[in-house]
C-alpha positions as CSV (number, residue, x, y, z in Angstrom):
1,M,5.6,-11.2,-23.9
2,L,2.8,-13.8,-24.5
3,H,5.0,-16.5,-23.0
4,S,5.3,-14.5,-19.7
5,V,2.3,-14.2,-17.5
6,A,3.8,-11.3,-15.5
7,L,4.8,-9.3,-18.6
8,K,1.4,-9.9,-20.2
9,T,-0.3,-8.8,-17.0
10,L,1.8,-5.6,-16.8
11,H,1.1,-4.9,-20.5
12,D,-2.7,-5.3,-19.9
13,Q,-2.5,-3.0,-16.9
14,R,-0.3,-0.3,-18.4
15,R,-3.1,2.3,-18.9
16,S,-4.5,1.7,-15.5
17,L,-1.0,2.1,-13.9
18,V,-0.4,5.3,-15.9
19,G,-3.7,6.7,-14.6
20,W,-2.7,5.9,-11.0
21,V,0.7,7.5,-11.5
22,V,-0.9,10.7,-12.9
23,A,-3.4,10.8,-10.1
24,V,-0.7,10.4,-7.4
25,V,1.5,13.1,-9.0
26,L,-1.4,15.5,-9.1
27,L,-2.2,14.8,-5.5
28,V,1.4,15.5,-4.5
29,L,1.3,18.7,-6.6
30,M,-1.8,19.8,-4.7
31,Y,-0.2,19.2,-1.3
32,A,3.0,20.9,-2.4
33,A,1.1,23.9,-3.7
34,I,-0.8,24.3,-0.4
35,W,2.4,24.1,1.7
36,P,3.6,27.7,1.4
37,S,0.2,28.9,2.8
38,I,0.4,26.5,5.8
39,R,4.0,26.5,7.0
40,D,3.8,30.0,8.7
41,Q,0.5,29.4,10.4
42,P,0.9,28.3,14.0
43,S,-2.8,27.8,14.2
44,M,-2.4,24.5,12.4
45,S,-0.1,23.1,15.1
46,D,-2.5,24.4,17.7
47,F,-5.4,22.7,16.0
48,L,-3.5,19.4,16.1
49,D,-2.7,19.9,19.8
50,Q,-6.3,20.5,20.5
51,M,-7.6,17.4,18.8
52,P,-8.8,14.5,21.0
53,E,-6.0,12.0,21.7
54,A,-7.8,9.2,19.8
55,F,-8.1,11.4,16.7
56,R,-4.4,12.3,16.9
57,S,-3.5,8.6,17.1
58,L,-5.7,7.7,14.1
59,F,-5.1,10.6,11.7
60,A,-1.9,12.3,12.7
61,T,1.7,11.2,13.3
62,A,2.8,11.5,16.9
63,G,5.2,14.4,17.3
64,A,4.8,15.6,13.7
65,D,5.2,19.4,13.3
66,M,3.1,20.9,10.5
67,S,5.6,23.8,10.3
68,T,8.3,21.5,8.8
69,P,8.2,19.8,5.4
70,V,8.6,16.3,6.9
71,G,5.9,16.9,9.5
72,Y,3.5,18.3,7.0
73,I,3.9,15.4,4.6
74,Q,3.7,12.9,7.4
75,I,0.4,14.2,8.5
76,E,-1.2,15.2,5.1
77,L,0.0,12.3,3.0
78,M,1.8,9.5,4.8
79,S,-0.6,9.0,7.7
80,F,-3.7,8.2,5.8
81,M,-4.1,9.2,2.1
82,G,-0.9,7.6,0.9
83,P,-1.5,4.3,2.6
84,T,-5.1,4.3,1.4
85,L,-4.1,4.8,-2.3
86,L,-1.3,2.2,-2.3
87,I,-3.6,-0.4,-0.5
88,L,-6.4,0.3,-3.0
89,Y,-4.1,-0.2,-5.9
90,A,-2.5,-3.4,-4.6
91,V,-5.8,-4.9,-3.5
92,G,-7.3,-4.2,-6.9
93,Q,-4.4,-6.0,-8.6
94,G,-4.4,-8.8,-6.1
95,S,-8.1,-9.4,-6.5
96,S,-8.0,-9.3,-10.3
97,A,-4.9,-11.5,-10.6
98,V,-6.8,-14.9,-10.4
99,A,-10.3,-14.2,-9.2
100,G,-10.7,-11.4,-11.8
101,E,-9.5,-13.6,-14.6
102,E,-11.9,-16.3,-13.5
103,D,-14.8,-13.9,-13.2
104,R,-14.1,-12.6,-16.8
105,H,-14.0,-16.3,-18.0
106,T,-10.4,-15.8,-19.3
107,L,-8.7,-18.0,-16.7
108,D,-9.4,-21.3,-18.5
109,L,-7.7,-19.9,-21.6
110,L,-4.7,-18.9,-19.6
111,L,-4.5,-22.3,-17.9
112,G,-4.8,-23.9,-21.4
113,S,-1.4,-22.6,-22.2
114,P,1.7,-24.6,-21.0
115,V,2.0,-22.9,-17.6
116,S,1.3,-24.4,-14.2
117,R,-1.2,-23.0,-11.7
118,A,1.7,-22.2,-9.4
119,R,3.5,-20.3,-12.1
120,V,0.3,-18.3,-12.9
121,V,-0.1,-17.2,-9.3
122,L,3.6,-16.4,-8.8
123,E,3.9,-14.4,-12.0
124,K,0.6,-12.6,-11.2
125,A,2.1,-11.8,-7.8
126,G,5.2,-10.6,-9.4
127,A,3.3,-8.2,-11.6
128,M,1.5,-6.9,-8.5
129,V,4.8,-6.3,-6.8
130,L,6.3,-4.5,-9.8
131,G,3.2,-2.3,-10.2
132,T,3.0,-1.4,-6.5
133,L,6.7,-0.6,-6.3
134,G,6.4,1.5,-9.5
135,L,3.6,3.5,-8.0
136,A,5.6,4.1,-4.8
137,V,8.6,5.2,-6.8
138,A,6.5,7.7,-8.7
139,T,5.1,9.0,-5.4
140,G,8.5,9.4,-3.9
141,A,9.9,11.1,-7.0
142,A,7.0,13.5,-7.2
143,L,7.5,14.4,-3.5
144,V,11.2,15.2,-4.0
145,L,11.0,16.9,-7.4
146,V,7.7,18.7,-7.2
147,G,8.3,19.6,-3.6
148,R,11.4,21.6,-4.6
149,L,9.2,23.9,-6.7
150,F,7.3,25.0,-3.6
151,D,10.2,25.0,-1.1
152,L,8.9,21.7,0.3
153,S,12.3,20.1,0.7
154,L,12.4,16.4,1.7
155,P,15.5,14.3,2.1
156,A,15.7,11.9,-0.9
157,G,17.1,9.0,1.1
158,R,14.5,9.2,3.8
159,T,11.7,9.7,1.3
160,A,12.9,6.5,-0.5
161,A,12.8,4.6,2.8
162,A,9.2,5.8,3.5
163,M,8.2,4.7,0.0
164,L,9.7,1.3,0.5
165,H,7.6,0.8,3.7
166,L,4.6,2.3,2.0
167,A,4.9,-0.2,-0.9
168,L,5.3,-3.1,1.5
169,L,2.2,-2.0,3.4
170,G,0.2,-2.1,0.1
171,L,1.6,-5.4,-0.9
172,V,0.6,-7.1,2.4
173,F,-3.0,-6.4,1.7
174,G,-2.6,-7.0,-2.0
175,A,-1.2,-10.4,-1.2
176,L,-4.1,-11.1,1.1
177,A,-6.6,-10.2,-1.7
178,L,-4.6,-12.5,-4.0
179,A,-4.8,-15.4,-1.5
180,V,-8.5,-15.0,-0.9
181,G,-9.3,-14.6,-4.6
182,A,-7.2,-17.6,-5.6
183,A,-8.9,-19.8,-2.9
184,T,-12.5,-18.7,-3.6
185,G,-12.5,-17.4,-7.2
186,S,-14.5,-14.4,-6.0
187,P,-13.1,-10.9,-6.7
188,G,-15.7,-9.3,-4.6
189,R,-14.9,-11.5,-1.6
190,S,-11.2,-11.0,-2.0
191,R,-11.6,-7.2,-2.0
192,G,-14.0,-7.2,0.9
193,V,-11.8,-9.4,3.1
194,A,-8.7,-7.3,2.3
195,A,-10.6,-4.0,3.0
196,A,-12.0,-5.3,6.2
197,V,-8.7,-6.5,7.5
198,A,-7.0,-3.2,6.4
199,V,-9.6,-1.2,8.4
200,L,-9.2,-3.4,11.4
201,A,-5.4,-3.3,11.3
202,Y,-5.5,0.5,11.0
203,L,-7.8,0.8,14.0
204,V,-5.7,-1.6,16.1
205,N,-2.5,0.3,15.3
206,G,-4.1,3.7,15.9
207,L,-5.8,2.9,19.1
208,G,-3.3,0.3,20.4
209,G,-1.5,3.0,22.4
210,L,-4.6,4.2,24.1
211,V,-6.7,1.0,24.7
212,D,-5.1,-1.4,27.1
213,W,-6.6,-4.6,25.7
214,L,-5.5,-3.6,22.1
215,R,-1.9,-2.9,23.1
216,P,-0.7,-6.5,22.8
217,F,-2.1,-6.7,19.2
218,Q,-0.7,-3.4,18.0
219,R,2.7,-4.8,16.9
220,L,0.8,-7.4,14.7
221,S,-0.7,-4.7,12.6
222,P,1.0,-4.1,9.2
223,F,0.5,-0.3,9.9
224,Y,2.7,-0.6,12.9
225,Q,5.5,-2.2,10.7
226,Y,4.9,0.6,8.2
227,A,5.0,3.7,10.4
228,A,5.9,3.0,14.1
229,H,9.7,3.7,13.5
230,D,9.0,6.9,11.5
231,P,10.8,6.1,8.2
232,L,10.5,9.6,6.8
233,R,12.8,10.7,9.7
234,A,14.7,7.6,10.7
235,G,15.1,5.7,7.4
236,V,14.5,2.1,6.7
237,S,13.7,-0.3,9.5
238,W,15.1,-3.6,8.3
239,P,13.3,-5.7,10.9
240,A,10.0,-4.2,9.8
241,V,10.9,-4.9,6.1
242,V,11.7,-8.5,6.9
243,V,8.3,-8.9,8.7
244,A,6.4,-7.4,5.8
245,V,8.3,-9.4,3.2
246,L,7.7,-12.7,5.1
247,T,4.0,-11.8,5.5
248,V,3.7,-11.3,1.7
249,A,5.6,-14.5,1.0
250,V,3.3,-16.5,3.3
251,L,0.2,-15.1,1.7
252,V,1.4,-15.7,-1.8
253,A,2.3,-19.3,-0.8
254,A,-1.3,-19.6,0.6
255,A,-2.6,-18.3,-2.8
256,V,-0.6,-21.0,-4.6
257,W,-1.9,-23.7,-2.3
258,G,-5.5,-22.5,-2.4
259,F,-5.6,-22.2,-6.2
260,G,-4.0,-25.6,-6.7
261,R,-6.6,-27.5,-4.7
262,R,-9.9,-26.2,-6.2
263,D,-11.8,-26.5,-9.4
264,V,-11.9,-23.5,-11.7
265,R,-15.1,-22.1,-13.0
266,G,-15.3,-22.1,-16.8
């Protein structure tokens, strides 16, 4: 394990990842337990219909019906809370991958071993990918298995598709944090830039259908690639997957380049 940066990183993060998985499962359990008391209340759908259009665009999925399991999960989990959690996890891992090691003064020890800077970045990115995918898998499994206990039936295939897009959304911003951290050596700056871009991308996607001058930029938002085609109903959108994967690959390549061209603080 000590000869693999990725495995060593996953080993060091195992308790944190377990904590995230437990938190996500408990969150899904809470939403599932609330479902029976909501599904038969038409007032919930009326409330959504009465919301201002801007609020519906930002915090609710268009056309979602709170009286169905899919619509309920789309609104309660997949529109805001789920993306927020996956982005927070991925950004945390991306910012700690290089910049965090440097801030803890452990990076010089890592670079003292027979591994190149490029390999360090790539294996750290690999650990981030595996951790984020693992958290998304745990979320999807909890939705399908725990949901059955409360008559919250979700199609397993469509749920898996939604989790794939959710994981890719988190990885886009995690890779951005990795790139900024590798180029600057500042974990705070890497988290701040990734968070600011995530908020901006969320607003552009949510308001792009309402504000004329934002509409041309809406398709550039990672949130558009994540949710515009409604994966919980329609399944995987392979063009959106390709866009997200290419975005992550470009950002990881930028991290390799940025880390390779600067001096590392001891």
